[in-house]
N, CA and C atoms as an extended XYZ file, in Angstrom:
591
Properties=species:S:1:pos:R:3:atomname:S:1:resname:S:1:resid:I:1 pbc="F F F"
N        48.894      -50.667      108.310 N   UNK     1
C        47.578      -49.972      108.488 CA  UNK     1
C        46.694      -50.052      107.199 C   UNK     1
N        45.481      -50.455      107.239 N   UNK     2
C        44.682      -50.513      106.090 CA  UNK     2
C        43.466      -49.520      105.958 C   UNK     2
N        42.591      -49.313      106.947 N   UNK     3
C        41.472      -48.366      106.586 CA  UNK     3
C        41.474      -47.411      107.712 C   UNK     3
N        41.277      -46.233      107.349 N   UNK     4
C        41.209      -45.063      108.467 CA  UNK     4
C        39.779      -44.415      108.229 C   UNK     4
N        39.118      -44.091      108.968 N   UNK     5
C        38.024      -43.256      109.211 CA  UNK     5
C        38.143      -41.987      109.724 C   UNK     5
N        37.835      -41.024      108.942 N   UNK     6
C        37.799      -39.631      109.421 CA  UNK     6
C        36.458      -39.147      109.788 C   UNK     6
N        36.066      -38.645      110.859 N   UNK     7
C        34.753      -38.146      111.292 CA  UNK     7
C        34.818      -36.670      111.234 C   UNK     7
N        33.992      -36.015      110.459 N   UNK     8
C        34.188      -34.419      110.454 CA  UNK     8
C        33.225      -33.821      111.443 C   UNK     8
N        33.259      -32.599      111.530 N   UNK     9
C        32.627      -31.660      112.539 CA  UNK     9
C        31.181      -31.325      112.251 C   UNK     9
N        30.548      -32.011      111.346 N   UNK    10
C        29.211      -31.561      111.022 CA  UNK    10
C        28.258      -32.289      112.267 C   UNK    10
N        27.262      -31.575      112.675 N   UNK    11
C        26.543      -32.155      113.508 CA  UNK    11
C        25.697      -33.334      113.124 C   UNK    11
N        26.058      -34.497      113.611 N   UNK    12
C        25.157      -35.711      113.211 CA  UNK    12
C        24.340      -36.163      114.297 C   UNK    12
N        23.182      -36.290      113.977 N   UNK    13
C        22.216      -36.732      114.923 CA  UNK    13
C        22.387      -38.108      115.589 C   UNK    13
N        22.930      -39.095      114.588 N   UNK    14
C        23.012      -40.398      114.723 CA  UNK    14
C        23.983      -40.988      113.955 C   UNK    14
N        25.228      -41.479      114.619 N   UNK    15
C        26.222      -42.169      113.830 CA  UNK    15
C        26.067      -43.630      113.496 C   UNK    15
N        24.876      -44.118      113.989 N   UNK    16
C        24.641      -45.593      114.043 CA  UNK    16
C        24.399      -45.977      112.410 C   UNK    16
N        24.123      -45.102      111.571 N   UNK    17
C        24.048      -45.390      110.173 CA  UNK    17
C        25.232      -45.794      109.498 C   UNK    17
N        26.470      -45.347      110.162 N   UNK    18
C        27.694      -45.460      109.627 CA  UNK    18
C        28.411      -46.570      110.421 C   UNK    18
N        27.509      -47.419      111.122 N   UNK    19
C        28.130      -48.279      112.146 CA  UNK    19
C        29.077      -49.378      111.287 C   UNK    19
N        28.683      -49.783      110.121 N   UNK    20
C        29.514      -50.829      109.438 CA  UNK    20
C        30.948      -50.048      108.982 C   UNK    20
N        30.987      -48.919      108.597 N   UNK    21
C        32.127      -48.145      108.371 CA  UNK    21
C        33.008      -48.035      109.556 C   UNK    21
N        32.452      -47.622      110.735 N   UNK    22
C        33.120      -47.512      112.028 CA  UNK    22
C        33.682      -48.810      112.363 C   UNK    22
N        32.953      -49.896      112.361 N   UNK    23
C        33.424      -51.250      112.740 CA  UNK    23
C        34.502      -51.730      111.951 C   UNK    23
N        34.526      -51.525      110.627 N   UNK    24
C        35.642      -51.864      109.731 CA  UNK    24
C        36.803      -51.072      109.731 C   UNK    24
N        36.914      -50.067      110.515 N   UNK    25
C        38.011      -48.998      110.429 CA  UNK    25
C        39.105      -49.581      111.354 C   UNK    25
N        40.239      -49.495      110.909 N   UNK    26
C        41.404      -49.833      111.847 CA  UNK    26
C        41.806      -48.657      112.794 C   UNK    26
N        41.669      -47.436      112.265 N   UNK    27
C        41.900      -46.182      113.050 CA  UNK    27
C        40.864      -45.334      113.015 C   UNK    27
N        40.525      -44.406      113.831 N   UNK    28
C        39.427      -43.324      113.693 CA  UNK    28
C        40.034      -42.156      114.054 C   UNK    28
N        39.884      -41.019      113.257 N   UNK    29
C        40.349      -39.667      113.478 CA  UNK    29
C        39.244      -38.790      113.490 C   UNK    29
N        39.036      -38.006      114.619 N   UNK    30
C        37.976      -36.972      114.757 CA  UNK    30
C        38.489      -35.675      114.415 C   UNK    30
N        37.940      -34.917      113.691 N   UNK    31
C        38.226      -33.599      113.382 CA  UNK    31
C        37.726      -32.479      114.393 C   UNK    31
N        38.548      -32.037      115.315 N   UNK    32
C        38.175      -30.991      116.192 CA  UNK    32
C        36.923      -31.346      116.949 C   UNK    32
N        35.703      -30.372      116.720 N   UNK    33
C        34.665      -30.575      117.533 CA  UNK    33
C        33.931      -31.940      117.316 C   UNK    33
N        34.139      -32.662      116.101 N   UNK    34
C        33.580      -34.027      116.031 CA  UNK    34
C        33.784      -34.942      117.291 C   UNK    34
N        34.726      -34.544      118.087 N   UNK    35
C        34.873      -35.418      119.310 CA  UNK    35
C        33.904      -35.541      120.113 C   UNK    35
N        32.992      -34.504      120.244 N   UNK    36
C        31.932      -34.549      121.441 CA  UNK    36
C        30.904      -35.559      120.772 C   UNK    36
N        30.541      -35.453      119.413 N   UNK    37
C        29.571      -36.315      118.895 CA  UNK    37
C        30.056      -37.861      119.035 C   UNK    37
N        31.399      -37.978      118.817 N   UNK    38
C        31.965      -39.459      119.023 CA  UNK    38
C        31.917      -40.027      120.390 C   UNK    38
N        32.044      -39.090      121.377 N   UNK    39
C        31.977      -39.413      122.666 CA  UNK    39
C        30.309      -39.861      122.957 C   UNK    39
N        29.561      -38.991      122.512 N   UNK    40
C        28.162      -39.142      122.704 CA  UNK    40
C        27.532      -40.494      122.213 C   UNK    40
N        28.407      -40.921      120.998 N   UNK    41
C        28.025      -42.032      120.314 CA  UNK    41
C        28.790      -43.240      120.740 C   UNK    41
N        29.568      -43.099      121.701 N   UNK    42
C        30.392      -44.226      122.165 CA  UNK    42
C        31.511      -44.853      121.236 C   UNK    42
N        32.076      -43.899      120.587 N   UNK    43
C        33.161      -44.214      119.533 CA  UNK    43
C        34.326      -44.026      119.933 C   UNK    43
N        35.184      -45.013      119.940 N   UNK    44
C        36.688      -44.829      120.436 CA  UNK    44
C        37.426      -44.158      119.228 C   UNK    44
N        38.107      -43.002      119.578 N   UNK    45
C        38.777      -42.213      118.614 CA  UNK    45
C        40.202      -42.406      118.895 C   UNK    45
N        40.966      -42.587      117.925 N   UNK    46
C        42.430      -42.805      118.157 CA  UNK    46
C        43.299      -41.459      118.039 C   UNK    46
N        42.812      -40.452      117.047 N   UNK    47
C        43.233      -39.332      117.047 CA  UNK    47
C        42.477      -38.040      116.706 C   UNK    47
N        42.604      -37.079      117.500 N   UNK    48
C        41.962      -35.822      117.336 CA  UNK    48
C        42.812      -34.680      116.856 C   UNK    48
N        42.183      -34.019      115.652 N   UNK    49
C        43.167      -33.290      114.709 CA  UNK    49
C        42.237      -31.962      114.539 C   UNK    49
N        42.872      -30.937      114.606 N   UNK    50
C        42.435      -29.619      114.158 CA  UNK    50
C        43.018      -28.398      115.019 C   UNK    50
N        42.503      -27.286      114.729 N   UNK    51
C        42.930      -26.144      115.607 CA  UNK    51
C        42.222      -26.014      116.841 C   UNK    51
N        41.332      -26.898      117.178 N   UNK    52
C        40.555      -26.837      118.551 CA  UNK    52
C        39.924      -25.732      118.702 C   UNK    52
N        39.294      -25.058      117.836 N   UNK    53
C        38.503      -23.877      117.859 CA  UNK    53
C        36.952      -24.200      118.019 C   UNK    53
N        36.754      -25.604      117.704 N   UNK    54
C        35.250      -26.035      117.900 CA  UNK    54
C        34.951      -26.976      118.883 C   UNK    54
N        36.135      -27.156      119.858 N   UNK    55
C        35.745      -28.052      120.930 CA  UNK    55
C        35.926      -27.403      122.346 C   UNK    55
N        35.077      -27.791      123.159 N   UNK    56
C        35.225      -27.339      124.506 CA  UNK    56
C        36.277      -28.042      125.382 C   UNK    56
N        36.710      -27.347      126.478 N   UNK    57
C        37.819      -27.856      127.307 CA  UNK    57
C        37.467      -29.172      127.974 C   UNK    57
N        36.143      -29.281      128.372 N   UNK    58
C        35.768      -30.608      129.005 CA  UNK    58
C        36.035      -31.798      127.987 C   UNK    58
N        35.536      -31.685      126.906 N   UNK    59
C        35.549      -32.647      125.838 CA  UNK    59
C        36.966      -32.947      125.633 C   UNK    59
N        37.751      -31.997      125.462 N   UNK    60
C        39.173      -32.144      125.162 CA  UNK    60
C        39.853      -32.998      126.135 C   UNK    60
N        39.650      -32.689      127.589 N   UNK    61
C        40.283      -33.373      128.537 CA  UNK    61
C        39.713      -34.913      128.660 C   UNK    61
N        38.389      -34.860      128.308 N   UNK    62
C        38.012      -36.334      128.404 CA  UNK    62
C        38.535      -37.021      127.257 C   UNK    62
N        38.801      -36.607      126.151 N   UNK    63
C        39.464      -37.340      125.116 CA  UNK    63
C        40.963      -37.721      125.429 C   UNK    63
N        41.537      -36.877      126.299 N   UNK    64
C        42.822      -37.268      126.664 CA  UNK    64
C        42.841      -38.335      127.716 C   UNK    64
N        41.797      -38.506      128.445 N   UNK    65
C        41.667      -39.649      129.472 CA  UNK    65
C        41.333      -40.903      128.772 C   UNK    65
N        40.911      -40.814      127.498 N   UNK    66
C        40.525      -42.093      126.809 CA  UNK    66
C        41.729      -42.427      125.952 C   UNK    66
N        42.880      -41.832      126.038 N   UNK    67
C        44.217      -42.100      125.379 CA  UNK    67
C        44.180      -41.710      123.898 C   UNK    67
N        43.277      -40.706      123.496 N   UNK    68
C        43.057      -40.237      122.269 CA  UNK    68
C        44.319      -39.330      122.098 C   UNK    68
N        45.015      -39.245      121.084 N   UNK    69
C        46.237      -38.475      120.677 CA  UNK    69
C        45.664      -37.377      120.180 C   UNK    69
N        46.133      -36.231      120.587 N   UNK    70
C        45.460      -34.909      120.220 CA  UNK    70
C        46.687      -34.184      119.507 C   UNK    70
N        46.416      -33.868      118.283 N   UNK    71
C        47.304      -32.966      117.369 CA  UNK    71
C        46.787      -31.596      117.197 C   UNK    71
N        47.094      -30.573      117.904 N   UNK    72
C        46.557      -29.098      117.585 CA  UNK    72
C        47.397      -28.547      116.623 C   UNK    72
N        46.953      -28.307      115.469 N   UNK    73
C        47.491      -27.696      114.319 CA  UNK    73
C        46.807      -26.493      114.111 C   UNK    73
N        47.612      -25.358      114.186 N   UNK    74
C        46.964      -24.131      113.973 CA  UNK    74
C        47.005      -23.452      112.736 C   UNK    74
N        47.533      -24.237      111.659 N   UNK    75
C        47.653      -23.866      110.379 CA  UNK    75
C        46.298      -23.304      109.849 C   UNK    75
N        46.228      -22.111      109.409 N   UNK    76
C        44.989      -21.743      108.932 CA  UNK    76
C        44.860      -21.726      107.395 C   UNK    76
N        45.881      -22.314      106.660 N   UNK    77
C        45.810      -22.582      105.215 CA  UNK    77
C        45.042      -23.812      104.813 C   UNK    77
N        44.967      -24.589      105.840 N   UNK    78
C        44.095      -25.975      105.743 CA  UNK    78
C        43.023      -25.894      106.609 C   UNK    78
N        41.871      -26.525      106.233 N   UNK    79
C        40.732      -26.571      107.001 CA  UNK    79
C        40.981      -28.135      107.955 C   UNK    79
N        40.263      -28.290      108.978 N   UNK    80
C        40.368      -29.486      109.929 CA  UNK    80
C        40.456      -30.745      109.117 C   UNK    80
N        39.619      -30.761      107.970 N   UNK    81
C        39.489      -32.039      107.240 CA  UNK    81
C        40.712      -32.033      106.424 C   UNK    81
N        41.202      -31.167      105.894 N   UNK    82
C        42.552      -31.308      105.037 CA  UNK    82
C        43.650      -31.615      106.029 C   UNK    82
N        43.717      -31.145      107.300 N   UNK    83
C        44.629      -31.553      108.218 CA  UNK    83
C        44.620      -33.109      108.483 C   UNK    83
N        43.347      -33.503      108.647 N   UNK    84
C        43.095      -34.865      109.144 CA  UNK    84
C        43.502      -35.912      107.883 C   UNK    84
N        43.108      -35.489      106.787 N   UNK    85
C        43.424      -36.175      105.556 CA  UNK    85
C        45.056      -36.438      105.271 C   UNK    85
N        45.716      -35.214      105.480 N   UNK    86
C        47.231      -35.239      105.362 CA  UNK    86
C        47.791      -36.123      106.402 C   UNK    86
N        47.296      -35.951      107.577 N   UNK    87
C        47.771      -36.882      108.789 CA  UNK    87
C        47.423      -38.222      108.498 C   UNK    87
N        46.223      -38.621      107.947 N   UNK    88
C        45.916      -40.134      107.690 CA  UNK    88
C        46.783      -40.533      106.618 C   UNK    88
N        46.944      -39.767      105.600 N   UNK    89
C        47.780      -40.198      104.465 CA  UNK    89
C        49.365      -40.700      104.960 C   UNK    89
N        49.748      -39.845      105.911 N   UNK    90
C        51.170      -40.021      106.391 CA  UNK    90
C        51.225      -41.567      107.116 C   UNK    90
N        50.157      -42.159      107.342 N   UNK    91
C        50.083      -43.467      108.051 CA  UNK    91
C        50.109      -44.617      107.027 C   UNK    91
N        50.170      -44.088      105.706 N   UNK    92
C        50.136      -45.273      104.595 CA  UNK    92
C        49.086      -46.079      104.605 C   UNK    92
N        47.752      -45.606      104.737 N   UNK    93
C        46.678      -46.581      104.735 CA  UNK    93
C        46.297      -47.133      103.289 C   UNK    93
N        45.496      -48.219      103.250 N   UNK    94
C        45.050      -48.727      102.228 CA  UNK    94
C        43.975      -47.857      101.552 C   UNK    94
N        43.157      -47.262      102.327 N   UNK    95
C        41.998      -46.410      101.978 CA  UNK    95
C        41.409      -45.441      103.167 C   UNK    95
N        40.961      -44.413      102.859 N   UNK    96
C        40.389      -43.401      103.820 CA  UNK    96
C        38.942      -43.190      103.433 C   UNK    96
N        38.174      -43.332      104.401 N   UNK    97
C        36.682      -43.220      104.440 CA  UNK    97
C        36.337      -41.880      105.391 C   UNK    97
N        35.576      -41.053      104.774 N   UNK    98
C        35.125      -39.744      105.427 CA  UNK    98
C        33.682      -39.510      105.751 C   UNK    98
N        33.128      -39.280      106.845 N   UNK    99
C        31.799      -39.113      107.250 CA  UNK    99
C        31.696      -37.872      107.980 C   UNK    99
N        30.455      -37.224      108.152 N   UNK   100
C        30.179      -36.162      109.040 CA  UNK   100
C        30.703      -34.634      108.421 C   UNK   100
N        30.562      -34.457      107.137 N   UNK   101
C        30.959      -33.296      106.530 CA  UNK   101
C        29.901      -32.573      105.786 C   UNK   101
N        28.711      -33.293      105.918 N   UNK   102
C        27.371      -32.662      105.279 CA  UNK   102
C        26.814      -31.240      105.940 C   UNK   102
N        26.329      -30.632      105.112 N   UNK   103
C        25.940      -29.437      105.525 CA  UNK   103
C        26.719      -28.269      105.890 C   UNK   103
N        26.261      -27.222      106.557 N   UNK   104
C        27.189      -26.196      107.005 CA  UNK   104
C        27.244      -25.139      105.666 C   UNK   104
N        28.182      -24.315      105.984 N   UNK   105
C        28.365      -23.321      104.981 CA  UNK   105
C        28.774      -23.817      103.726 C   UNK   105
N        28.325      -23.109      102.593 N   UNK   106
C        28.798      -23.484      101.223 CA  UNK   106
C        30.273      -23.551      100.850 C   UNK   106
N        30.873      -22.349      101.496 N   UNK   107
C        32.456      -22.442      101.412 CA  UNK   107
C        33.048      -23.447      101.936 C   UNK   107
N        32.574      -23.935      103.004 N   UNK   108
C        33.188      -25.170      103.771 CA  UNK   108
C        32.921      -26.403      102.710 C   UNK   108
N        31.758      -26.491      102.269 N   UNK   109
C        31.482      -27.801      101.471 CA  UNK   109
C        32.444      -27.753      100.226 C   UNK   109
N        32.624      -26.649       99.516 N   UNK   110
C        33.646      -26.516       98.494 CA  UNK   110
C        35.091      -26.911       99.100 C   UNK   110
N        35.447      -26.449      100.095 N   UNK   111
C        36.754      -26.631      100.678 CA  UNK   111
C        36.846      -28.298      101.068 C   UNK   111
N        35.929      -28.919      101.418 N   UNK   112
C        35.902      -30.253      101.749 CA  UNK   112
C        35.967      -31.199      100.511 C   UNK   112
N        35.401      -30.625       99.413 N   UNK   113
C        35.479      -31.449       98.159 CA  UNK   113
C        36.960      -31.319       97.638 C   UNK   113
N        37.553      -30.154       97.649 N   UNK   114
C        38.839      -29.737       97.041 CA  UNK   114
C        39.933      -30.571       98.051 C   UNK   114
N        39.728      -30.825       99.333 N   UNK   115
C        40.499      -31.415      100.290 CA  UNK   115
C        40.704      -32.863       99.901 C   UNK   115
N        39.793      -33.434       99.022 N   UNK   116
C        40.021      -34.934       98.587 CA  UNK   116
C        41.315      -34.926       97.594 C   UNK   116
N        41.527      -33.910       96.985 N   UNK   117
C        42.383      -34.064       95.893 CA  UNK   117
C        43.767      -33.757       96.506 C   UNK   117
N        44.070      -33.589       97.853 N   UNK   118
C        45.348      -33.512       98.383 CA  UNK   118
C        45.699      -34.931       98.747 C   UNK   118
N        44.899      -35.908       98.499 N   UNK   119
C        45.409      -37.114       99.036 CA  UNK   119
C        45.720      -38.121       97.825 C   UNK   119
N        46.757      -38.816       98.040 N   UNK   120
C        47.141      -39.801       97.062 CA  UNK   120
C        46.568      -41.244       97.444 C   UNK   120
N        45.860      -41.355       98.341 N   UNK   121
C        45.335      -42.627       98.824 CA  UNK   121
C        43.792      -42.665       98.344 C   UNK   121
N        43.407      -43.852       98.026 N   UNK   122
C        41.814      -44.112       97.601 CA  UNK   122
C        41.148      -43.526       98.821 C   UNK   122
N        40.302      -42.533       98.567 N   UNK   123
C        39.266      -41.772       99.528 CA  UNK   123
C        37.952      -41.832       99.081 C   UNK   123
N        37.137      -41.978       99.989 N   UNK   124
C        35.803      -41.930       99.729 CA  UNK   124
C        35.055      -40.994      100.786 C   UNK   124
N        34.383      -39.983      100.235 N   UNK   125
C        33.525      -39.074      101.244 CA  UNK   125
C        32.188      -39.509      101.192 C   UNK   125
N        31.712      -39.882      102.388 N   UNK   126
C        30.239      -40.277      102.450 CA  UNK   126
C        29.347      -39.204      102.809 C   UNK   126
N        28.456      -38.959      101.921 N   UNK   127
C        27.254      -37.823      102.242 CA  UNK   127
C        26.013      -38.492      102.610 C   UNK   127
N        25.038      -37.685      103.077 N   UNK   128
C        23.734      -38.225      103.285 CA  UNK   128
C        23.212      -38.905      102.063 C   UNK   128
N        23.360      -38.329      101.003 N   UNK   129
C        22.502      -38.798       99.786 CA  UNK   129
C        23.488      -39.405       98.642 C   UNK   129
N        24.870      -39.273       98.898 N   UNK   130
C        25.802      -39.929       97.972 CA  UNK   130
C        27.004      -40.105       98.390 C   UNK   130
N        27.905      -40.545       97.552 N   UNK   131
C        29.361      -40.685       98.018 CA  UNK   131
C        30.291      -39.910       96.965 C   UNK   131
N        31.289      -39.417       97.312 N   UNK   132
C        32.207      -38.758       96.629 CA  UNK   132
C        33.381      -39.327       96.268 C   UNK   132
N        33.993      -39.703       95.236 N   UNK   133
C        35.449      -40.406       95.086 CA  UNK   133
C        36.158      -39.603       94.142 C   UNK   133
N        37.232      -39.030       94.513 N   UNK   134
C        38.227      -38.343       93.690 CA  UNK   134
C        38.855      -39.304       92.788 C   UNK   134
N        39.053      -39.058       91.443 N   UNK   135
C        39.705      -39.827       90.506 CA  UNK   135
C        40.807      -39.078       89.962 C   UNK   135
N        42.079      -39.569       89.919 N   UNK   136
C        43.127      -38.957       89.262 CA  UNK   136
C        44.100      -40.083       88.644 C   UNK   136
N        45.161      -39.644       88.080 N   UNK   137
C        46.069      -40.618       87.510 CA  UNK   137
C        46.633      -41.712       88.404 C   UNK   137
N        46.846      -41.338       89.679 N   UNK   138
C        47.337      -42.285       90.542 CA  UNK   138
C        46.271      -43.080       91.211 C   UNK   138
N        45.011      -42.579       91.135 N   UNK   139
C        43.724      -43.375       91.781 CA  UNK   139
C        42.650      -43.418       91.004 C   UNK   139
N        42.581      -44.460       89.978 N   UNK   140
C        41.369      -44.727       89.269 CA  UNK   140
C        40.320      -45.271       90.113 C   UNK   140
N        39.350      -45.309       89.597 N   UNK   141
C        38.032      -45.862       90.407 CA  UNK   141
C        37.661      -47.258       89.708 C   UNK   141
N        37.590      -48.181       90.542 N   UNK   142
C        36.864      -49.439       89.992 CA  UNK   142
C        35.868      -50.019       91.219 C   UNK   142
N        34.696      -49.755       90.943 N   UNK   143
C        33.790      -49.886       92.126 CA  UNK   143
C        32.430      -50.450       91.767 C   UNK   143
N        32.005      -51.391       92.757 N   UNK   144
C        30.810      -52.134       92.418 CA  UNK   144
C        29.526      -51.004       92.451 C   UNK   144
N        28.679      -51.285       91.699 N   UNK   145
C        27.352      -50.397       91.642 CA  UNK   145
C        26.223      -51.069       91.453 C   UNK   145
N        25.204      -50.617       91.920 N   UNK   146
C        23.754      -51.276       91.658 CA  UNK   146
C        23.241      -50.942       90.164 C   UNK   146
N        22.829      -51.711       89.645 N   UNK   147
C        22.299      -51.684       88.249 CA  UNK   147
C        21.102      -50.574       88.292 C   UNK   147
N        21.258      -49.650       87.308 N   UNK   148
C        20.223      -48.504       87.257 CA  UNK   148
C        20.429      -47.550       88.044 C   UNK   148
N        21.563      -47.555       89.070 N   UNK   149
C        21.856      -46.448       89.977 CA  UNK   149
C        22.241      -45.277       89.266 C   UNK   149
N        21.808      -44.051       89.659 N   UNK   150
C        22.325      -42.847       89.014 CA  UNK   150
C        23.613      -42.496       89.470 C   UNK   150
N        24.535      -41.887       88.839 N   UNK   151
C        25.812      -41.383       89.249 CA  UNK   151
C        26.039      -40.104       88.432 C   UNK   151
N        27.106      -39.447       88.793 N   UNK   152
C        27.471      -38.282       88.133 CA  UNK   152
C        28.928      -38.188       88.116 C   UNK   152
N        29.557      -37.465       87.134 N   UNK   153
C        31.176      -37.509       86.937 CA  UNK   153
C        31.488      -36.065       86.633 C   UNK   153
N        32.133      -35.378       87.348 N   UNK   154
C        32.499      -33.950       87.165 CA  UNK   154
C        34.042      -33.825       86.941 C   UNK   154
N        34.434      -33.094       86.091 N   UNK   155
C        35.919      -32.745       86.196 CA  UNK   155
C        36.093      -31.391       86.983 C   UNK   155
N        37.041      -31.581       87.751 N   UNK   156
C        37.582      -30.259       88.489 CA  UNK   156
C        38.823      -29.791       87.922 C   UNK   156
N        38.621      -28.767       87.110 N   UNK   157
C        39.766      -28.322       86.127 CA  UNK   157
C        39.914      -29.054       84.982 C   UNK   157
N        41.029      -29.121       84.134 N   UNK   158
C        41.220      -29.638       82.838 CA  UNK   158
C        41.521      -31.095       83.277 C   UNK   158
N        40.795      -32.027       82.639 N   UNK   159
C        40.987      -33.422       82.658 CA  UNK   159
C        41.259      -34.093       81.326 C   UNK   159
N        42.186      -34.902       81.190 N   UNK   160
C        42.621      -35.599       79.934 CA  UNK   160
C        42.441      -36.914       79.996 C   UNK   160
N        42.185      -37.658       78.758 N   UNK   161
C        42.374      -39.056       78.777 CA  UNK   161
C        41.311      -39.804       79.827 C   UNK   161
N        40.079      -39.082       79.811 N   UNK   162
C        39.088      -39.566       80.799 CA  UNK   162
C        38.301      -40.876       80.013 C   UNK   162
N        38.265      -41.856       80.918 N   UNK   163
C        37.625      -43.153       80.436 CA  UNK   163
C        36.545      -43.493       81.674 C   UNK   163
N        35.470      -43.850       81.019 N   UNK   164
C        34.180      -44.327       81.853 CA  UNK   164
C        33.596      -45.626       81.197 C   UNK   164
N        33.596      -46.588       81.983 N   UNK   165
C        32.754      -47.740       81.486 CA  UNK   165
C        31.767      -48.180       82.658 C   UNK   165
N        30.791      -48.764       82.163 N   UNK   166
C        29.851      -49.271       83.209 CA  UNK   166
C        28.506      -48.535       83.234 C   UNK   166
N        28.589      -47.162       82.547 N   UNK   167
C        27.519      -46.214       82.435 CA  UNK   167
C        26.693      -46.320       81.083 C   UNK   167
N        25.386      -45.893       81.190 N   UNK   168
C        24.697      -45.671       79.904 CA  UNK   168
C        25.427      -45.010       78.816 C   UNK   168
N        26.104      -43.848       79.368 N   UNK   169
C        26.893      -42.977       78.381 CA  UNK   169
C        28.437      -43.272       78.935 C   UNK   169
N        29.184      -43.878       78.010 N   UNK   170
C        30.413      -44.093       78.152 CA  UNK   170
C        31.304      -42.970       77.792 C   UNK   170
N        32.409      -42.848       78.326 N   UNK   171
C        33.417      -41.764       77.782 CA  UNK   171
C        34.706      -42.497       77.457 C   UNK   171
N        35.304      -42.162       76.424 N   UNK   172
C        36.429      -43.042       75.938 CA  UNK   172
C        37.476      -41.897       75.495 C   UNK   172
N        38.728      -41.903       76.266 N   UNK   173
C        39.716      -41.026       76.175 CA  UNK   173
C        39.447      -39.553       75.897 C   UNK   173
N        38.516      -39.025       76.630 N   UNK   174
C        38.021      -37.621       76.440 CA  UNK   174
C        38.750      -36.661       77.223 C   UNK   174
N        38.758      -35.369       76.800 N   UNK   175
C        39.267      -34.333       77.514 CA  UNK   175
C        38.039      -33.653       77.985 C   UNK   175
N        38.047      -33.422       79.448 N   UNK   176
C        36.888      -32.825       80.095 CA  UNK   176
C        37.381      -31.522       80.673 C   UNK   176
N        36.305      -30.464       80.811 N   UNK   177
C        36.499      -29.338       81.611 CA  UNK   177
C        35.263      -29.246       82.488 C   UNK   177
N        35.214      -28.385       83.577 N   UNK   178
C        34.298      -28.185       84.433 CA  UNK   178
C        33.052      -27.748       83.637 C   UNK   178
N        32.039      -28.607       83.829 N   UNK   179
C        30.636      -28.472       82.980 CA  UNK   179
C        29.706      -29.376       83.673 C   UNK   179
N        28.344      -29.374       83.380 N   UNK   180
C        27.420      -30.351       83.660 CA  UNK   180
C        27.402      -31.410       82.946 C   UNK   180
N        28.293      -31.658       81.918 N   UNK   181
C        28.238      -32.810       80.938 CA  UNK   181
C        28.019      -34.281       81.728 C   UNK   181
N        28.696      -34.412       82.806 N   UNK   182
C        28.569      -35.779       83.376 CA  UNK   182
C        27.578      -35.980       84.366 C   UNK   182
N        26.622      -35.154       84.531 N   UNK   183
C        25.457      -35.175       85.313 CA  UNK   183
C        24.331      -36.386       84.945 C   UNK   183
N        23.954      -37.041       85.871 N   UNK   184
C        22.792      -38.200       85.824 CA  UNK   184
C        23.067      -39.178       84.722 C   UNK   184
N        24.339      -39.868       84.913 N   UNK   185
C        24.521      -41.210       84.211 CA  UNK   185
C        23.797      -42.295       84.967 C   UNK   185
N        23.653      -43.385       84.355 N   UNK   186
C        22.985      -44.557       85.007 CA  UNK   186
C        23.898      -45.767       84.655 C   UNK   186
N        23.906      -46.491       85.790 N   UNK   187
C        24.902      -47.654       85.783 CA  UNK   187
C        24.029      -48.778       84.953 C   UNK   187
N        24.809      -49.342       84.053 N   UNK   188
C        24.277      -50.455       83.163 CA  UNK   188
C        24.957      -51.739       83.398 C   UNK   188
N        26.063      -51.570       84.259 N   UNK   189
C        26.910      -52.860       84.696 CA  UNK   189
C        27.086      -52.877       86.343 C   UNK   189
N        27.542      -53.889       86.663 N   UNK   190
C        27.719      -53.935       88.195 CA  UNK   190
C        28.978      -53.333       88.581 C   UNK   190
N        29.928      -53.182       87.654 N   UNK   191
C        31.177      -52.384       88.063 CA  UNK   191
C        31.328      -51.171       87.227 C   UNK   191
N        31.717      -49.907       87.941 N   UNK   192
C        31.833      -48.889       87.395 CA  UNK   192
C        33.432      -48.562       87.313 C   UNK   192
N        34.105      -48.130       86.113 N   UNK   193
C        35.305      -47.986       86.201 CA  UNK   193
C        35.598      -46.632       85.581 C   UNK   193
N        36.224      -45.581       86.339 N   UNK   194
C        36.679      -44.290       85.822 CA  UNK   194
C        38.289      -44.202       85.915 C   UNK   194
N        38.913      -43.636       84.912 N   UNK   195
C        40.240      -43.269       85.027 CA  UNK   195
C        40.491      -42.024       84.174 C   UNK   195
N        41.727      -41.437       84.313 N   UNK   196
C        42.304      -40.340       83.575 CA  UNK   196
C        43.661      -40.445       83.354 C   UNK   196
N        44.155      -39.651       82.355 N   UNK   197
C        45.652      -39.616       82.283 CA  UNK   197
C        46.181      -38.295       82.712 C   UNK   197
C-alpha cells in the first residue's frame, strides 16, 4: 500500500480541487460525516471511520451497499481524524494525505494539528491556504517548493538539532521552542529540507 487519502468532516463545497490527490490515492478513508460529501462528489470510499455521531443512518447504510468497510470506534480520547490516522498507519502506507479539516471550532483545529504527530508515516495536511507537514526525527522533510514561496516553521514543544535549508533564513543545528521565530520565511531554492534530532 503506498498512498492513503483521509477526508475529514469539514463541509467542503467542492472536492474537485482535490481531484489529483483523490486520483493518486490507493485507498480513501472518510472520517464519520465526511461520507455524505464523498457520496455527493461520487468518490469511492474504502473505509469509514469514527464514532458515527455526525452521519445519518441513510448515508451509513448507503456506504455499506457500496462495500465501504465501516469501523465504529467509540473511543472519545481521540477525535475522528486521529482514529483515521492511526488506522491508516496500521496499513503501512508510504504516505498519508489529509483534506477536509479546514474551519470549524478552534479547539478542533488544534486537535487536528496535534493528531499529525501521532503518525510515524510521512503525512501532509492540505488546507485551503497552505499545507502542514509534521517534521520529527523519523520524518524529516525534503520537498519541492516554488522559488519566492512563503513558508513558516513552528516548533511544537522543545525541538533540538533543527536544520532548515532552502529558505532565505536558514537554521543550523538550533534548539527551538514554541514561538513566532519561524514565521514568514521565503524559498530561495527549489528544494526545502527540514530535519531535527
